[in-house]
LUMLOKOL-980006 format. One record per residue (C-alpha): residue number from 0; x negated, y negated, z negated. Coordinates in nm, 4 decimals, m for minus. Example, Ala and Ser with C-alpha at 12.3 -4.5 7.8 and 13.67 -1.06 7.14 Angstrom:
residues 2
+------+----------+----------+----------+
| resi |        X |        Y |        Z |
+------+----------+----------+----------+
|    0 |  m1.2300 |   0.4500 |  m0.7800 |
|    1 |  m1.3670 |   0.1060 |  m0.7140 |
+------+----------+----------+----------+
This chain:
residues 316
+------+----------+----------+----------+
| resi |        X |        Y |        Z |
+------+----------+----------+----------+
|    0 |   6.6279 | m11.8549 |  m2.8731 |
|    1 |   6.3243 | m11.8671 |  m2.8198 |
|    2 |   6.1913 | m11.9064 |  m2.4738 |
|    3 |   5.8881 | m11.7539 |  m2.3231 |
|    4 |   5.5974 | m11.9511 |  m2.2172 |
|    5 |   5.5881 | m12.0007 |  m1.8303 |
|    6 |   5.2545 | m12.0752 |  m1.6402 |
|    7 |   5.2438 | m12.1225 |  m1.2831 |
|    8 |   4.9570 | m12.2534 |  m1.0823 |
|    9 |   4.8241 | m12.1826 |  m0.7147 |
|   10 |   4.6310 | m11.8405 |  m0.7125 |
|   11 |   4.7403 | m11.7442 |  m1.0655 |
|   12 |   4.6952 | m11.3796 |  m1.1391 |
|   13 |   4.9590 | m11.1659 |  m1.3724 |
|   14 |   5.0137 | m10.8333 |  m1.5228 |
|   15 |   5.3878 | m10.8187 |  m1.4654 |
|   16 |   5.6066 | m10.5617 |  m1.6718 |
|   17 |   5.9812 | m10.5285 |  m1.6847 |
|   18 |   6.2119 | m10.2582 |  m1.8886 |
|   19 |   6.5452 | m10.1443 |  m1.8654 |
|   20 |   6.7834 | m10.2801 |  m2.0744 |
|   21 |   6.8096 | m10.0664 |  m2.4150 |
|   22 |   6.4869 |  m9.8968 |  m2.2955 |
|   23 |   6.7391 |  m9.7051 |  m2.0314 |
|   24 |   6.6274 |  m9.5678 |  m1.6962 |
|   25 |   6.5866 |  m9.8303 |  m1.4084 |
|   26 |   6.5062 |  m9.5788 |  m1.1461 |
|   27 |   6.7041 |  m9.2373 |  m1.1178 |
|   28 |   6.5988 |  m9.1371 |  m0.7964 |
|   29 |   6.3628 |  m9.1469 |  m0.5191 |
|   30 |   6.5556 |  m9.4139 |  m0.2967 |
|   31 |   6.5799 |  m9.6295 |  m0.6183 |
|   32 |   6.2073 |  m9.6838 |  m0.6428 |
|   33 |   6.2048 |  m9.6861 |  m0.2340 |
|   34 |   6.4449 |  m9.9446 |  m0.2601 |
|   35 |   6.2607 | m10.1364 |  m0.5183 |
|   36 |   5.9259 | m10.1313 |  m0.3190 |
|   37 |   6.0972 | m10.2825 |  m0.0475 |
|   38 |   6.1473 | m10.6075 |  m0.2570 |
|   39 |   5.8299 | m10.6042 |  m0.3363 |
|   40 |   5.7231 | m10.5939 |   0.0464 |
|   41 |   6.0201 | m10.8960 |   0.1268 |
|   42 |   5.8601 | m11.1004 |  m0.1940 |
|   43 |   5.5489 | m11.0667 |   0.0162 |
|   44 |   5.6866 | m11.1536 |   0.3507 |
|   45 |   5.9068 | m11.4362 |   0.2275 |
|   46 |   5.7467 | m11.6211 |  m0.1069 |
|   47 |   5.3369 | m11.4920 |  m0.0115 |
|   48 |   5.3157 | m11.2465 |  m0.3126 |
|   49 |   4.9847 | m11.0818 |  m0.3059 |
|   50 |   5.0632 | m10.7489 |  m0.4817 |
|   51 |   4.7338 | m10.6002 |  m0.5939 |
|   52 |   4.8397 | m10.2664 |  m0.8238 |
|   53 |   5.2009 | m10.1172 |  m0.9087 |
|   54 |   5.3206 |  m9.8266 |  m1.0765 |
|   55 |   5.6857 |  m9.7467 |  m1.1430 |
|   56 |   5.8152 |  m9.5304 |  m1.4108 |
|   57 |   6.1460 |  m9.4423 |  m1.5258 |
|   58 |   6.2592 |  m9.7227 |  m1.7626 |
|   59 |   5.9825 |  m9.9905 |  m1.6595 |
|   60 |   5.7306 | m10.1086 |  m1.3921 |
|   61 |   5.3888 | m10.2499 |  m1.4167 |
|   62 |   5.2867 | m10.4741 |  m1.1159 |
|   63 |   4.9466 | m10.6641 |  m1.0731 |
|   64 |   5.0496 | m11.0059 |  m0.8897 |
|   65 |   4.8920 | m11.2701 |  m0.7380 |
|   66 |   5.0653 | m11.6192 |  m0.6531 |
|   67 |   4.8977 | m11.8340 |  m0.4193 |
|   68 |   5.2053 | m12.0645 |  m0.3923 |
|   69 |   5.2545 | m12.0793 |  m0.7766 |
|   70 |   5.5639 | m11.9216 |  m0.7394 |
|   71 |   5.6196 | m11.6838 |  m1.0034 |
|   72 |   5.9704 | m11.7142 |  m1.1296 |
|   73 |   6.1216 | m11.7086 |  m0.7596 |
|   74 |   5.9222 | m11.3895 |  m0.6426 |
|   75 |   6.0595 | m11.2034 |  m0.9802 |
|   76 |   6.4232 | m11.3863 |  m0.9754 |
|   77 |   6.4078 | m11.2181 |  m0.6026 |
|   78 |   6.2428 | m10.9046 |  m0.7207 |
|   79 |   6.4533 | m10.8395 |  m1.0388 |
|   80 |   6.7607 | m10.9768 |  m0.9316 |
|   81 |   6.8140 | m10.7934 |  m0.5876 |
|   82 |   6.7139 | m10.4904 |  m0.7380 |
|   83 |   6.9694 | m10.5336 |  m1.0157 |
|   84 |   7.2473 | m10.6055 |  m0.7501 |
|   85 |   7.1298 | m10.3087 |  m0.5622 |
|   86 |   7.1362 | m10.0819 |  m0.8382 |
|   87 |   7.4627 | m10.2278 |  m0.9813 |
|   88 |   7.6408 | m10.1403 |  m0.6813 |
|   89 |   7.5074 |  m9.8069 |  m0.6098 |
|   90 |   7.6050 |  m9.7141 |  m0.9694 |
|   91 |   7.9318 |  m9.8868 |  m0.9588 |
|   92 |   7.8544 | m10.0466 |  m1.2561 |
|   93 |   7.7906 | m10.4363 |  m1.3693 |
|   94 |   7.5669 | m10.6542 |  m1.6271 |
|   95 |   7.2494 | m10.6589 |  m1.7064 |
|   96 |   7.0031 | m10.3998 |  m1.5825 |
|   97 |   6.6550 | m10.5242 |  m1.7417 |
|   98 |   6.5960 | m10.5998 |  m2.1120 |
|   99 |   6.5843 | m10.9861 |  m2.1112 |
|  100 |   6.3266 | m11.1768 |  m1.9244 |
|  101 |   6.0284 | m10.9921 |  m1.7688 |
|  102 |   5.6546 | m11.0253 |  m1.9213 |
|  103 |   5.4449 | m11.1538 |  m1.7637 |
|  104 |   5.0704 | m11.2289 |  m1.8786 |
|  105 |   4.8249 | m11.4523 |  m1.7014 |
|  106 |   4.5109 | m11.2814 |  m1.6499 |
|  107 |   4.1429 | m11.3977 |  m1.5948 |
|  108 |   4.1342 | m11.1814 |  m1.2444 |
|  109 |   3.7596 | m11.1499 |  m1.2277 |
|  110 |   3.6822 | m11.0368 |  m1.5535 |
|  111 |   4.0307 | m10.7962 |  m1.6413 |
|  112 |   4.1539 | m10.6835 |  m1.2822 |
|  113 |   3.9401 | m10.3623 |  m1.2983 |
|  114 |   4.0474 | m10.2576 |  m1.6459 |
|  115 |   4.3830 | m10.3193 |  m1.5889 |
|  116 |   4.4123 | m10.1332 |  m1.2679 |
|  117 |   4.3309 |  m9.8741 |  m1.4373 |
|  118 |   4.5333 |  m9.8911 |  m1.6988 |
|  119 |   4.8646 |  m9.9391 |  m1.5122 |
|  120 |   4.7213 |  m9.6281 |  m1.2441 |
|  121 |   4.6778 |  m9.3856 |  m1.5652 |
|  122 |   5.0471 |  m9.4835 |  m1.6994 |
|  123 |   5.1931 |  m9.1953 |  m1.5781 |
|  124 |   4.8698 |  m8.9566 |  m1.7351 |
|  125 |   4.9699 |  m9.1042 |  m2.0582 |
|  126 |   5.3110 |  m9.0674 |  m2.0215 |
|  127 |   5.3099 |  m8.6987 |  m1.9574 |
|  128 |   5.4297 |  m8.6774 |  m1.6113 |
|  129 |   5.1119 |  m8.5994 |  m1.3954 |
|  130 |   4.8327 |  m8.4768 |  m1.5216 |
|  131 |   4.5844 |  m8.6747 |  m1.2744 |
|  132 |   4.7352 |  m9.0216 |  m1.1437 |
|  133 |   4.6936 |  m8.9067 |  m0.7633 |
|  134 |   4.9406 |  m8.6452 |  m0.8642 |
|  135 |   5.2015 |  m8.9346 |  m0.9078 |
|  136 |   5.3501 |  m9.0661 |  m0.5791 |
|  137 |   5.4844 |  m9.3966 |  m0.7584 |
|  138 |   5.2155 |  m9.5871 |  m0.8159 |
|  139 |   4.9328 |  m9.7556 |  m0.5226 |
|  140 |   4.6931 |  m9.5228 |  m0.6537 |
|  141 |   4.7368 |  m9.2814 |  m0.3459 |
|  142 |   4.6287 |  m9.5793 |  m0.1469 |
|  143 |   4.3154 |  m9.6774 |  m0.3424 |
|  144 |   4.1840 |  m9.3586 |  m0.2748 |
|  145 |   4.2211 |  m9.3346 |   0.0419 |
|  146 |   4.4966 |  m9.0556 |   0.0343 |
|  147 |   4.7753 |  m9.2134 |   0.2044 |
|  148 |   4.7677 |  m9.5112 |   0.4434 |
|  149 |   4.8498 |  m9.8310 |   0.2679 |
|  150 |   5.1635 | m10.0471 |   0.3761 |
|  151 |   5.0886 | m10.3900 |   0.4825 |
|  152 |   5.2192 | m10.5848 |   0.1870 |
|  153 |   4.9766 | m10.4135 |  m0.0661 |
|  154 |   4.6185 | m10.5367 |  m0.1384 |
|  155 |   4.3644 | m10.2996 |  m0.2229 |
|  156 |   4.0594 | m10.5007 |  m0.1094 |
|  157 |   4.0189 | m10.7200 |  m0.3850 |
|  158 |   4.0055 | m10.4543 |  m0.6899 |
|  159 |   3.8050 | m10.2079 |  m0.4512 |
|  160 |   3.5780 | m10.4673 |  m0.3616 |
|  161 |   3.4174 | m10.4207 |  m0.7362 |
|  162 |   3.3333 | m10.0891 |  m0.6966 |
|  163 |   3.1098 | m10.1203 |  m0.3465 |
|  164 |   3.0571 | m10.3150 |   0.0434 |
|  165 |   3.1582 | m10.0225 |   0.2193 |
|  166 |   3.5197 |  m9.8716 |   0.1918 |
|  167 |   3.4574 |  m9.5387 |   0.1558 |
|  168 |   3.2001 |  m9.5546 |  m0.1110 |
|  169 |   3.4179 |  m9.8264 |  m0.3091 |
|  170 |   3.7143 |  m9.5433 |  m0.3294 |
|  171 |   3.4901 |  m9.2888 |  m0.4374 |
|  172 |   3.3767 |  m9.4915 |  m0.6806 |
|  173 |   3.7243 |  m9.6706 |  m0.7968 |
|  174 |   3.8026 |  m9.2963 |  m0.8420 |
|  175 |   3.5599 |  m9.1909 |  m1.0885 |
|  176 |   3.6075 |  m9.5120 |  m1.3231 |
|  177 |   3.9810 |  m9.4209 |  m1.3155 |
|  178 |   3.9680 |  m9.0691 |  m1.3540 |
|  179 |   3.6305 |  m9.0409 |  m1.5985 |
|  180 |   3.8593 |  m9.1059 |  m1.9216 |
|  181 |   4.0665 |  m8.8468 |  m1.8379 |
|  182 |   4.1749 |  m8.6504 |  m2.1624 |
|  183 |   3.9867 |  m8.9050 |  m2.3489 |
|  184 |   4.1374 |  m9.2238 |  m2.5829 |
|  185 |   4.0631 |  m9.5323 |  m2.3899 |
|  186 |   4.0793 |  m9.8880 |  m2.4788 |
|  187 |   4.3750 | m10.0627 |  m2.3834 |
|  188 |   4.3388 | m10.4163 |  m2.2165 |
|  189 |   4.6203 | m10.5499 |  m2.3680 |
|  190 |   4.5080 | m10.5422 |  m2.6890 |
|  191 |   4.3133 | m10.8470 |  m2.5996 |
|  192 |   4.6257 | m11.0625 |  m2.5211 |
|  193 |   4.6039 | m11.3850 |  m2.6729 |
|  194 |   4.9232 | m11.5636 |  m2.7914 |
|  195 |   5.1604 | m11.2947 |  m2.5926 |
|  196 |   5.0804 | m11.4913 |  m2.2908 |
|  197 |   4.6696 | m11.4975 |  m2.1722 |
|  198 |   4.3970 | m11.2076 |  m2.1303 |
|  199 |   4.0615 | m11.3901 |  m2.0494 |
|  200 |   3.7675 | m11.4911 |  m2.2126 |
|  201 |   3.7577 | m11.7676 |  m2.4690 |
|  202 |   3.6387 | m11.9884 |  m2.1837 |
|  203 |   3.9488 | m11.9151 |  m2.0007 |
|  204 |   4.1888 | m11.9505 |  m2.2868 |
|  205 |   4.0271 | m12.3024 |  m2.3634 |
|  206 |   4.0674 | m12.3886 |  m2.0209 |
|  207 |   4.4993 | m12.2726 |  m2.0277 |
|  208 |   4.5201 | m12.5046 |  m2.3641 |
|  209 |   4.3576 | m12.8053 |  m2.1700 |
|  210 |   4.5654 | m12.7453 |  m1.8383 |
|  211 |   4.8890 | m12.6287 |  m1.9825 |
|  212 |   4.9420 | m12.7543 |  m2.3397 |
|  213 |   5.0435 | m13.0834 |  m2.3956 |
|  214 |   5.0156 | m13.1203 |  m2.8179 |
|  215 |   5.2178 | m13.4240 |  m2.7913 |
|  216 |   5.5007 | m13.3193 |  m2.5882 |
|  217 |   5.4839 | m12.9250 |  m2.6671 |
|  218 |   5.8452 | m12.7944 |  m2.7934 |
|  219 |   5.7009 | m12.5684 |  m3.0643 |
|  220 |   6.0195 | m12.5286 |  m3.2158 |
|  221 |   6.1723 | m12.3651 |  m2.8885 |
|  222 |   5.8884 | m12.2012 |  m2.7569 |
|  223 |   5.6887 | m12.0769 |  m3.0744 |
|  224 |   5.4064 | m11.9615 |  m2.8418 |
|  225 |   5.2941 | m12.2888 |  m2.8285 |
|  226 |   5.2146 | m12.3484 |  m3.1646 |
|  227 |   5.0241 | m12.0441 |  m3.2193 |
|  228 |   4.7928 | m12.2195 |  m2.9125 |
|  229 |   4.8115 | m12.5772 |  m3.0662 |
|  230 |   4.7544 | m12.5190 |  m3.4571 |
|  231 |   4.7006 | m12.1220 |  m3.5089 |
|  232 |   4.5230 | m12.0922 |  m3.8961 |
|  233 |   4.2250 | m11.8584 |  m3.8342 |
|  234 |   4.2137 | m11.4870 |  m3.9529 |
|  235 |   4.0170 | m11.6000 |  m4.2427 |
|  236 |   4.2767 | m11.8622 |  m4.3601 |
|  237 |   4.5620 | m11.5718 |  m4.3196 |
|  238 |   4.3815 | m11.3305 |  m4.5266 |
|  239 |   4.2904 | m11.5784 |  m4.7719 |
|  240 |   4.6219 | m11.6668 |  m4.8244 |
|  241 |   4.7739 | m11.3380 |  m4.8715 |
|  242 |   4.4986 | m11.2632 |  m5.1236 |
|  243 |   4.6029 | m11.5970 |  m5.3042 |
|  244 |   5.0011 | m11.4319 |  m5.3212 |
|  245 |   4.9483 | m11.0419 |  m5.3734 |
|  246 |   4.7128 | m10.9073 |  m5.6554 |
|  247 |   4.3897 | m10.7817 |  m5.5519 |
|  248 |   4.5070 | m10.4156 |  m5.6449 |
|  249 |   4.8349 | m10.4402 |  m5.4413 |
|  250 |   4.8688 | m10.1441 |  m5.2059 |
|  251 |   5.0054 | m10.3579 |  m4.9461 |
|  252 |   4.7425 | m10.6793 |  m4.9444 |
|  253 |   4.5566 | m10.5495 |  m4.6281 |
|  254 |   4.8524 | m10.4349 |  m4.4287 |
|  255 |   5.0568 | m10.7511 |  m4.4920 |
|  256 |   4.7798 | m10.9684 |  m4.3922 |
|  257 |   4.7022 | m10.7589 |  m4.0641 |
|  258 |   5.1074 | m10.7669 |  m3.9780 |
|  259 |   5.0744 | m11.1270 |  m4.0476 |
|  260 |   4.7702 | m11.2031 |  m3.8023 |
|  261 |   4.9307 | m11.0106 |  m3.5214 |
|  262 |   5.3355 | m11.0656 |  m3.5380 |
|  263 |   5.2659 | m11.4409 |  m3.6564 |
|  264 |   4.8956 | m11.5393 |  m3.5396 |
|  265 |   4.9224 | m11.3932 |  m3.2184 |
|  266 |   4.5574 | m11.2534 |  m3.2324 |
|  267 |   4.4731 | m11.0093 |  m3.0020 |
|  268 |   4.4661 | m10.6823 |  m3.1284 |
|  269 |   4.1090 | m10.6308 |  m3.0852 |
|  270 |   3.9746 | m10.9235 |  m3.2605 |
|  271 |   4.2064 | m10.8085 |  m3.5766 |
|  272 |   4.0938 | m10.5123 |  m3.5381 |
|  273 |   3.7221 | m10.6003 |  m3.5710 |
|  274 |   3.8105 | m10.8320 |  m3.8516 |
|  275 |   3.9679 | m10.5807 |  m4.0704 |
|  276 |   3.7271 | m10.2867 |  m3.9336 |
|  277 |   4.0408 | m10.1194 |  m3.7572 |
|  278 |   4.1005 | m10.0089 |  m3.3836 |
|  279 |   4.3067 | m10.2289 |  m3.1988 |
|  280 |   4.5496 |  m9.9159 |  m3.1410 |
|  281 |   4.5569 |  m9.8969 |  m3.5309 |
|  282 |   4.6510 | m10.2659 |  m3.5949 |
|  283 |   4.9736 | m10.2358 |  m3.3624 |
|  284 |   5.0371 |  m9.9045 |  m3.5602 |
|  285 |   4.9646 | m10.0829 |  m3.9185 |
|  286 |   5.2176 | m10.3735 |  m3.8239 |
|  287 |   5.4833 | m10.1707 |  m3.6803 |
|  288 |   5.5210 |  m9.9555 |  m3.9650 |
|  289 |   5.5143 | m10.3007 |  m4.1730 |
|  290 |   5.7877 | m10.4411 |  m4.0073 |
|  291 |   5.9995 | m10.1138 |  m4.0371 |
|  292 |   5.9033 | m10.1330 |  m4.4330 |
|  293 |   5.9931 | m10.4727 |  m4.4733 |
|  294 |   6.3463 | m10.4404 |  m4.2517 |
|  295 |   6.4877 | m10.2637 |  m4.5835 |
|  296 |   6.2999 | m10.4468 |  m4.8861 |
|  297 |   6.4567 | m10.7664 |  m4.9594 |
|  298 |   6.1416 | m10.8826 |  m5.1938 |
|  299 |   5.8760 | m10.7722 |  m4.9118 |
|  300 |   6.0352 | m10.9812 |  m4.6904 |
|  301 |   6.0723 | m11.3009 |  m4.9112 |
|  302 |   5.6760 | m11.2316 |  m4.9662 |
|  303 |   5.5838 | m11.2582 |  m4.5738 |
|  304 |   5.8452 | m11.5912 |  m4.5561 |
|  305 |   5.6092 | m11.7564 |  m4.8238 |
|  306 |   5.2818 | m11.6646 |  m4.6536 |
|  307 |   5.4336 | m11.7740 |  m4.3024 |
|  308 |   5.5588 | m12.0888 |  m4.4698 |
|  309 |   5.2249 | m12.1825 |  m4.6517 |
|  310 |   5.0355 | m12.1321 |  m4.2797 |
|  311 |   5.3051 | m12.3114 |  m4.1042 |
|  312 |   5.3652 | m12.0316 |  m3.8907 |
|  313 |   5.6450 | m11.8985 |  m3.6809 |
|  314 |   5.7164 | m11.5116 |  m3.5353 |
|  315 |   5.5767 | m11.4273 |  m3.1861 |
+------+----------+----------+----------+
């Protein structure tokens, strides 16, 4: 089974998500949510975790987290493990609560923390749980806008620092920044994630490759994401390979190229969209629909496999 790539270094900044097994609820009461937040607090106290932003939904959670001690695995083992033990005991159940391991995206902090904080705080609005983010109790937003007194374990200063030198004006500016797009379609910062693991500029990605990917020792068989980073073909190469296999008038030609670029190539949705003249959300939808289509079409699966083999790609 392919293992996720875990990058840990002092001061690393992460967008963490973890979903309930089979997408089932992981929070069934306010007491559950309070208990989970208590584990974020103890992660801060015991392991030095810096919690910048959080949002607890019904079947998943989002956290923006910084690790001065390069101990992400220890922090998430504590948070998810302790909460699972609590939840199972309270509900008289056993087994996994979360769907696999948590997802951790390494983020270039200065470039993306503003957009990610807005994306996380608007989650309840997108899900229809609130009309405005300030109405949702189970996120850090009320602390950012000064509606409630923040707990000692939550750090808001780093994000608010981008919106003004004085706390009062920074809070007002941040609220405008988050709530301005309400009712409008906004860009998803996660469209730009590279190789399912990194979110940052080309310079940041190059730095990550240099410091964390040993091309001579990388286990690309058990950790396919490394293969994407080491010898990934270009979007043009993928496009040309698809063209060499499918006839010019084939109705699924572009869909296949988009699917391969997304599912196998590891490119950010934004870059795929720019290449094919599509929005990032349209790329995601096209890729998902194509994946559903090939599940019941053996001949189409063979074509996908042929493209992947010619390009020496493995699925993300």
